[in-house]
N, C-alpha and C positions, 0 to 999 in steps of 0.2 A: 254127652261134653260137651261143654260149654262153650262159649267161643277162646275162653283165657285160655284153658288148658289146649284147646285145636292149635293157637301161636304158641303156647313153650311150646308144644309139640312139636310144629315148625319151622318153629326161630334155635337148633340148635347153637347155630354159629351163620354169619356171612350179612347177607346188606336190604334191612330192611328198605322196601320201595312205601310210595306217595301209599301205594293200595290196605298197605301192612296196617298205616295208623303208629299212630304212637301204640306201646309195651311197653311197661311196668317190670323195671332191671332189682331184683335186688342180692345186691353183694353182700353178706356177713352180715344179714339186716341192715343192711343202710339201702334203700329205696333211691332208684333214681328212673328217668321217664329218656326210651329212648328215641331220634326226633329220625323221618322219613328220612331214609338216604346211610345211618349211623351204621356205622361198623357194629357189626355183638359178639360177642368173642359167647356166651351163654344165656339165655333169658332168665333162667334161676341158679345161685349160688350158693350154697346152706355150707354150716358151719361148718367144717371139713376136720378130724380130730384126725390125730396126725401120731 
């Protein structure tokens, strides 16, 4: 498992700390970079079809 996968699994929710650094967040195909200390709900939210 690479570092990106570890971060993805580590942050299902919560607040990033300085040591976490930047985490790329993908929401419905749009990419965002989170800043340290920013609250994130989910690292990756795929296109969900209901």
